[in-house]
C-alpha beads as a LAMMPS data file, in Angstrom:
LAMMPS data file: protein, C-alpha beads

294 atoms
293 bonds

1 atom types
1 bond types

-500.0 500.0 xlo xhi
-500.0 500.0 ylo yhi
-500.0 500.0 zlo zhi

Masses

1 110.0

Atoms # bond

1 1 1 42.199 -402.987 230.365
2 1 1 39.919 -404.346 233.074
3 1 1 36.178 -404.754 232.664
4 1 1 35.666 -402.061 235.297
5 1 1 34.054 -398.963 233.803
6 1 1 33.711 -395.628 235.617
7 1 1 32.157 -392.325 234.600
8 1 1 32.999 -389.169 236.568
9 1 1 33.004 -385.468 235.824
10 1 1 33.148 -381.813 236.781
11 1 1 30.295 -379.323 237.222
12 1 1 31.097 -375.606 237.112
13 1 1 31.386 -372.444 235.058
14 1 1 34.222 -371.518 232.681
15 1 1 35.756 -375.019 232.892
16 1 1 36.373 -375.897 229.254
17 1 1 40.136 -375.383 229.746
18 1 1 40.271 -377.603 232.853
19 1 1 43.131 -380.106 233.006
20 1 1 41.148 -382.503 235.195
21 1 1 40.063 -384.674 232.230
22 1 1 43.716 -385.234 231.277
23 1 1 44.745 -386.017 234.869
24 1 1 41.967 -388.549 235.355
25 1 1 42.374 -390.118 231.895
26 1 1 46.006 -390.929 232.624
27 1 1 45.188 -392.176 236.132
28 1 1 42.444 -394.391 234.684
29 1 1 44.916 -395.827 232.171
30 1 1 47.518 -396.484 234.879
31 1 1 44.900 -398.250 237.026
32 1 1 43.563 -400.337 234.154
33 1 1 40.125 -398.765 234.409
34 1 1 37.900 -397.926 231.447
35 1 1 37.034 -394.462 232.708
36 1 1 35.872 -391.133 231.352
37 1 1 35.856 -387.641 232.894
38 1 1 33.032 -385.480 231.561
39 1 1 32.875 -381.668 231.764
40 1 1 29.493 -380.080 232.540
41 1 1 29.993 -376.335 232.023
42 1 1 26.936 -374.177 232.762
43 1 1 28.236 -371.583 230.319
44 1 1 28.103 -374.198 227.544
45 1 1 24.841 -375.667 228.855
46 1 1 22.755 -372.514 229.412
47 1 1 19.674 -372.885 231.555
48 1 1 20.925 -375.995 233.348
49 1 1 20.940 -375.711 237.118
50 1 1 23.342 -377.395 239.492
51 1 1 20.522 -379.628 240.753
52 1 1 19.648 -380.693 237.195
53 1 1 23.253 -381.536 236.360
54 1 1 23.718 -383.472 239.586
55 1 1 20.510 -385.418 238.906
56 1 1 21.726 -386.140 235.362
57 1 1 25.021 -387.476 236.722
58 1 1 23.137 -389.779 239.097
59 1 1 20.806 -390.967 236.326
60 1 1 23.745 -391.687 234.016
61 1 1 25.440 -393.838 236.646
62 1 1 28.352 -391.528 237.467
63 1 1 30.599 -392.720 240.313
64 1 1 31.003 -389.082 241.290
65 1 1 31.667 -385.569 240.132
66 1 1 33.895 -382.703 241.091
67 1 1 32.192 -379.355 241.718
68 1 1 33.879 -376.001 241.216
69 1 1 33.105 -372.262 241.016
70 1 1 30.422 -371.043 241.547
71 1 1 28.790 -374.090 243.157
72 1 1 31.074 -375.167 246.021
73 1 1 28.665 -373.927 248.675
74 1 1 25.359 -374.231 246.839
75 1 1 25.887 -377.980 246.380
76 1 1 25.870 -378.652 250.142
77 1 1 22.071 -378.613 250.425
78 1 1 21.620 -381.022 247.505
79 1 1 23.497 -383.975 248.984
80 1 1 22.461 -386.861 251.208
81 1 1 25.573 -386.767 253.382
82 1 1 28.747 -384.765 254.040
83 1 1 32.047 -386.040 255.341
84 1 1 33.468 -384.362 258.450
85 1 1 35.798 -381.986 256.607
86 1 1 33.170 -380.812 254.117
87 1 1 30.801 -380.143 257.001
88 1 1 33.481 -378.199 258.895
89 1 1 34.520 -376.111 255.909
90 1 1 31.019 -375.397 254.659
91 1 1 32.093 -375.929 251.052
92 1 1 33.099 -378.898 248.932
93 1 1 34.520 -379.798 245.564
94 1 1 33.921 -383.537 245.302
95 1 1 30.736 -385.628 245.339
96 1 1 30.732 -389.420 245.366
97 1 1 27.645 -391.207 244.060
98 1 1 26.824 -394.701 245.309
99 1 1 25.255 -397.371 243.124
100 1 1 21.851 -396.569 244.646
101 1 1 22.275 -392.854 243.791
102 1 1 23.064 -391.735 247.324
103 1 1 25.448 -388.748 247.333
104 1 1 28.212 -387.797 249.751
105 1 1 30.183 -384.543 249.746
106 1 1 33.926 -384.258 250.327
107 1 1 36.453 -381.427 250.271
108 1 1 39.780 -382.305 248.631
109 1 1 40.763 -378.627 248.151
110 1 1 41.830 -378.391 251.801
111 1 1 44.328 -381.246 251.615
112 1 1 45.236 -380.212 248.055
113 1 1 46.365 -376.729 249.079
114 1 1 48.050 -378.015 252.253
115 1 1 50.065 -380.686 250.436
116 1 1 51.022 -378.294 247.635
117 1 1 52.245 -375.715 250.154
118 1 1 54.261 -378.330 252.051
119 1 1 55.809 -379.659 248.825
120 1 1 56.668 -376.353 247.145
121 1 1 57.133 -373.728 249.887
122 1 1 57.636 -375.906 252.963
123 1 1 55.550 -376.088 256.121
124 1 1 58.020 -373.906 258.130
125 1 1 56.971 -370.930 255.966
126 1 1 53.460 -371.218 257.381
127 1 1 54.130 -372.236 260.980
128 1 1 53.847 -369.201 263.242
129 1 1 53.390 -366.912 260.234
130 1 1 51.053 -363.998 259.625
131 1 1 49.042 -364.561 256.441
132 1 1 46.404 -362.670 254.461
133 1 1 43.740 -364.671 252.628
134 1 1 41.883 -362.783 249.898
135 1 1 38.620 -364.511 249.038
136 1 1 36.220 -366.236 251.439
137 1 1 34.067 -368.165 248.976
138 1 1 34.190 -371.899 248.326
139 1 1 37.906 -372.095 247.555
140 1 1 38.775 -369.539 250.230
141 1 1 37.022 -371.547 252.920
142 1 1 39.080 -374.641 252.091
143 1 1 42.310 -372.624 251.969
144 1 1 41.511 -370.951 255.291
145 1 1 41.183 -374.331 256.998
146 1 1 44.338 -375.572 255.239
147 1 1 46.327 -372.568 256.485
148 1 1 45.181 -373.315 260.021
149 1 1 46.257 -376.937 259.532
150 1 1 49.679 -375.651 258.473
151 1 1 50.101 -373.752 261.748
152 1 1 49.548 -370.147 260.678
153 1 1 49.555 -367.957 263.803
154 1 1 47.577 -364.983 262.459
155 1 1 45.187 -365.222 259.514
156 1 1 43.598 -362.027 258.200
157 1 1 40.716 -362.594 255.777
158 1 1 39.463 -360.123 253.199
159 1 1 36.465 -360.476 250.914
160 1 1 34.372 -357.861 249.131
161 1 1 31.368 -359.568 250.724
162 1 1 31.454 -358.711 254.422
163 1 1 28.968 -361.524 255.077
164 1 1 31.248 -364.138 253.482
165 1 1 34.308 -362.740 255.227
166 1 1 32.721 -362.680 258.675
167 1 1 31.174 -366.113 258.222
168 1 1 34.546 -367.716 257.469
169 1 1 36.206 -365.892 260.371
170 1 1 33.489 -367.169 262.709
171 1 1 33.827 -370.765 261.481
172 1 1 37.616 -370.773 261.790
173 1 1 37.378 -369.340 265.300
174 1 1 34.916 -372.087 266.203
175 1 1 37.436 -374.796 265.346
176 1 1 40.786 -373.098 266.000
177 1 1 40.138 -370.541 268.730
178 1 1 39.380 -366.841 268.881
179 1 1 42.890 -365.421 268.553
180 1 1 44.269 -366.798 265.281
181 1 1 41.821 -365.321 262.776
182 1 1 40.370 -361.875 262.087
183 1 1 38.687 -359.919 259.282
184 1 1 40.857 -357.481 257.327
185 1 1 39.276 -354.114 256.634
186 1 1 42.362 -352.723 254.873
187 1 1 43.854 -355.490 252.737
188 1 1 46.943 -353.506 251.659
189 1 1 47.815 -352.677 255.264
190 1 1 47.295 -356.297 256.311
191 1 1 49.548 -357.598 253.516
192 1 1 52.284 -355.100 254.352
193 1 1 52.405 -356.514 257.897
194 1 1 52.179 -360.178 256.850
195 1 1 54.591 -362.943 255.820
196 1 1 52.429 -364.322 253.036
197 1 1 49.293 -363.765 250.979
198 1 1 46.921 -366.108 249.152
199 1 1 44.516 -365.279 246.342
200 1 1 41.493 -367.572 246.632
201 1 1 39.203 -365.497 244.408
202 1 1 38.457 -366.396 240.766
203 1 1 39.933 -363.067 239.640
204 1 1 42.886 -363.812 237.392
205 1 1 41.335 -366.837 235.691
206 1 1 41.065 -367.010 231.938
207 1 1 37.897 -365.074 231.206
208 1 1 38.097 -363.168 234.523
209 1 1 41.249 -361.055 234.111
210 1 1 42.715 -358.854 236.794
211 1 1 44.611 -358.947 240.064
212 1 1 42.705 -358.628 243.352
213 1 1 45.920 -358.172 245.366
214 1 1 47.370 -354.633 245.826
215 1 1 50.785 -355.118 244.224
216 1 1 52.395 -352.169 246.011
217 1 1 52.056 -354.012 249.330
218 1 1 54.185 -356.971 248.174
219 1 1 57.819 -357.288 249.283
220 1 1 60.725 -359.596 248.335
221 1 1 60.438 -361.392 251.691
222 1 1 56.779 -362.279 251.116
223 1 1 55.534 -365.582 249.788
224 1 1 52.527 -365.404 247.475
225 1 1 50.139 -368.210 246.541
226 1 1 47.264 -368.504 244.082
227 1 1 44.620 -371.225 243.743
228 1 1 44.188 -370.561 240.006
229 1 1 45.997 -372.636 237.378
230 1 1 44.229 -371.352 234.229
231 1 1 46.536 -369.605 233.490
232 1 1 49.279 -371.061 235.669
233 1 1 50.953 -367.666 235.979
234 1 1 48.192 -365.239 236.887
235 1 1 48.683 -361.479 236.936
236 1 1 49.055 -361.776 240.724
237 1 1 51.751 -364.462 240.490
238 1 1 53.626 -362.487 237.829
239 1 1 53.477 -359.297 239.914
240 1 1 54.611 -361.079 243.073
241 1 1 57.531 -362.743 241.281
242 1 1 58.539 -359.410 239.739
243 1 1 58.800 -357.953 243.248
244 1 1 61.043 -360.829 244.326
245 1 1 58.486 -362.809 246.356
246 1 1 58.498 -366.610 246.419
247 1 1 55.441 -367.823 244.545
248 1 1 53.148 -370.847 244.608
249 1 1 50.853 -371.341 241.620
250 1 1 47.591 -373.251 241.694
251 1 1 49.100 -376.166 239.779
252 1 1 50.126 -378.171 242.821
253 1 1 46.734 -377.741 244.465
254 1 1 45.084 -378.969 241.255
255 1 1 47.201 -382.116 241.245
256 1 1 46.884 -382.977 244.925
257 1 1 43.120 -382.423 245.045
258 1 1 42.778 -384.606 241.941
259 1 1 44.833 -387.364 243.572
260 1 1 42.401 -387.526 246.480
261 1 1 39.310 -387.139 244.278
262 1 1 40.446 -390.051 242.087
263 1 1 40.888 -392.192 245.189
264 1 1 37.400 -391.295 246.394
265 1 1 35.864 -392.040 242.986
266 1 1 37.667 -395.335 242.343
267 1 1 39.144 -396.653 245.591
268 1 1 42.564 -396.561 243.869
269 1 1 45.346 -394.240 245.068
270 1 1 47.068 -392.827 241.963
271 1 1 50.800 -392.194 241.612
272 1 1 51.326 -388.566 242.702
273 1 1 54.538 -388.011 240.745
274 1 1 52.995 -389.467 237.609
275 1 1 50.060 -387.077 237.996
276 1 1 52.470 -384.138 238.378
277 1 1 54.137 -385.148 235.102
278 1 1 50.759 -385.543 233.397
279 1 1 49.737 -382.089 234.598
280 1 1 52.857 -380.482 233.106
281 1 1 52.382 -382.245 229.758
282 1 1 48.704 -381.292 229.627
283 1 1 49.561 -377.704 230.572
284 1 1 52.006 -377.372 227.672
285 1 1 49.433 -378.796 225.253
286 1 1 46.660 -376.525 226.541
287 1 1 48.783 -373.377 226.503
288 1 1 50.018 -374.112 222.968
289 1 1 46.402 -374.434 221.838
290 1 1 45.487 -371.176 223.571
291 1 1 48.424 -369.424 221.894
292 1 1 47.170 -370.547 218.478
293 1 1 43.688 -369.254 219.300
294 1 1 45.146 -365.949 220.423

Bonds

1 1 1 2
2 1 2 3
3 1 3 4
4 1 4 5
5 1 5 6
6 1 6 7
7 1 7 8
8 1 8 9
9 1 9 10
10 1 10 11
11 1 11 12
12 1 12 13
13 1 13 14
14 1 14 15
15 1 15 16
16 1 16 17
17 1 17 18
18 1 18 19
19 1 19 20
20 1 20 21
21 1 21 22
22 1 22 23
23 1 23 24
24 1 24 25
25 1 25 26
26 1 26 27
27 1 27 28
28 1 28 29
29 1 29 30
30 1 30 31
31 1 31 32
32 1 32 33
33 1 33 34
34 1 34 35
35 1 35 36
36 1 36 37
37 1 37 38
38 1 38 39
39 1 39 40
40 1 40 41
41 1 41 42
42 1 42 43
43 1 43 44
44 1 44 45
45 1 45 46
46 1 46 47
47 1 47 48
48 1 48 49
49 1 49 50
50 1 50 51
51 1 51 52
52 1 52 53
53 1 53 54
54 1 54 55
55 1 55 56
56 1 56 57
57 1 57 58
58 1 58 59
59 1 59 60
60 1 60 61
61 1 61 62
62 1 62 63
63 1 63 64
64 1 64 65
65 1 65 66
66 1 66 67
67 1 67 68
68 1 68 69
69 1 69 70
70 1 70 71
71 1 71 72
72 1 72 73
73 1 73 74
74 1 74 75
75 1 75 76
76 1 76 77
77 1 77 78
78 1 78 79
79 1 79 80
80 1 80 81
81 1 81 82
82 1 82 83
83 1 83 84
84 1 84 85
85 1 85 86
86 1 86 87
87 1 87 88
88 1 88 89
89 1 89 90
90 1 90 91
91 1 91 92
92 1 92 93
93 1 93 94
94 1 94 95
95 1 95 96
96 1 96 97
97 1 97 98
98 1 98 99
99 1 99 100
100 1 100 101
101 1 101 102
102 1 102 103
103 1 103 104
104 1 104 105
105 1 105 106
106 1 106 107
107 1 107 108
108 1 108 109
109 1 109 110
110 1 110 111
111 1 111 112
112 1 112 113
113 1 113 114
114 1 114 115
115 1 115 116
116 1 116 117
117 1 117 118
118 1 118 119
119 1 119 120
120 1 120 121
121 1 121 122
122 1 122 123
123 1 123 124
124 1 124 125
125 1 125 126
126 1 126 127
127 1 127 128
128 1 128 129
129 1 129 130
130 1 130 131
131 1 131 132
132 1 132 133
133 1 133 134
134 1 134 135
135 1 135 136
136 1 136 137
137 1 137 138
138 1 138 139
139 1 139 140
140 1 140 141
141 1 141 142
142 1 142 143
143 1 143 144
144 1 144 145
145 1 145 146
146 1 146 147
147 1 147 148
148 1 148 149
149 1 149 150
150 1 150 151
151 1 151 152
152 1 152 153
153 1 153 154
154 1 154 155
155 1 155 156
156 1 156 157
157 1 157 158
158 1 158 159
159 1 159 160
160 1 160 161
161 1 161 162
162 1 162 163
163 1 163 164
164 1 164 165
165 1 165 166
166 1 166 167
167 1 167 168
168 1 168 169
169 1 169 170
170 1 170 171
171 1 171 172
172 1 172 173
173 1 173 174
174 1 174 175
175 1 175 176
176 1 176 177
177 1 177 178
178 1 178 179
179 1 179 180
180 1 180 181
181 1 181 182
182 1 182 183
183 1 183 184
184 1 184 185
185 1 185 186
186 1 186 187
187 1 187 188
188 1 188 189
189 1 189 190
190 1 190 191
191 1 191 192
192 1 192 193
193 1 193 194
194 1 194 195
195 1 195 196
196 1 196 197
197 1 197 198
198 1 198 199
199 1 199 200
200 1 200 201
201 1 201 202
202 1 202 203
203 1 203 204
204 1 204 205
205 1 205 206
206 1 206 207
207 1 207 208
208 1 208 209
209 1 209 210
210 1 210 211
211 1 211 212
212 1 212 213
213 1 213 214
214 1 214 215
215 1 215 216
216 1 216 217
217 1 217 218
218 1 218 219
219 1 219 220
220 1 220 221
221 1 221 222
222 1 222 223
223 1 223 224
224 1 224 225
225 1 225 226
226 1 226 227
227 1 227 228
228 1 228 229
229 1 229 230
230 1 230 231
231 1 231 232
232 1 232 233
233 1 233 234
234 1 234 235
235 1 235 236
236 1 236 237
237 1 237 238
238 1 238 239
239 1 239 240
240 1 240 241
241 1 241 242
242 1 242 243
243 1 243 244
244 1 244 245
245 1 245 246
246 1 246 247
247 1 247 248
248 1 248 249
249 1 249 250
250 1 250 251
251 1 251 252
252 1 252 253
253 1 253 254
254 1 254 255
255 1 255 256
256 1 256 257
257 1 257 258
258 1 258 259
259 1 259 260
260 1 260 261
261 1 261 262
262 1 262 263
263 1 263 264
264 1 264 265
265 1 265 266
266 1 266 267
267 1 267 268
268 1 268 269
269 1 269 270
270 1 270 271
271 1 271 272
272 1 272 273
273 1 273 274
274 1 274 275
275 1 275 276
276 1 276 277
277 1 277 278
278 1 278 279
279 1 279 280
280 1 280 281
281 1 281 282
282 1 282 283
283 1 283 284
284 1 284 285
285 1 285 286
286 1 286 287
287 1 287 288
288 1 288 289
289 1 289 290
290 1 290 291
291 1 291 292
292 1 292 293
293 1 293 294
């Protein structure tokens, strides 16, 4: 073990079952770094604001922290600097903290979803495709940009908040042109006419059960993706698979975003395949523990 010591973490709600600590612990060990990944869950720490937790991380000498639901947009105004992608997307999930306490925001969800899609479903399934994105919050914004990166021809966006939906449509049009993106008033109709659908809402997570996707609209020739990995097989993923659709869970996105976050925190690029294996081992351990609790 080297003398290098690094403290990083995750700020969010409902994150006690996150696999990020296991992913980073193994990557720290492989890199010879004495590192620790600390969870800061606002449901476990009632009354603590995002600003307070970020200030605490700076005071404790953290090298950085990941940020997840519901803070991916709120955090923007609290930072000293944003990288180009975080500024484009208008949401982020990774904050690096310099030795002098200066903070910089990054978005590794965009590349995480893009790389997961390429690895598991293949870029040709996105190129020229018609896709429906359900959810235009922090995760949805990153996924929307990733889908554009992948070459989607028509992206229909649905969110219960018309303001969030229209804001993301406007931002995507600003960077990718007026013709490739539109709001979806009737999500079932949009899915029926599409090649693929992505759930980027938190609905389906442990503690937030349900399926925000109208199952009747799914067909065997669809592909269906979720950003959630707790549980790995959400109600949406199960329903899509039962109808014969090809599915993409949130597991790959979790791994690929963690790979980039670890590099930003430490300057070391971790072994992607090793992190995939670590994820699967940690998933089995977590799900076995959940089964005992149940």
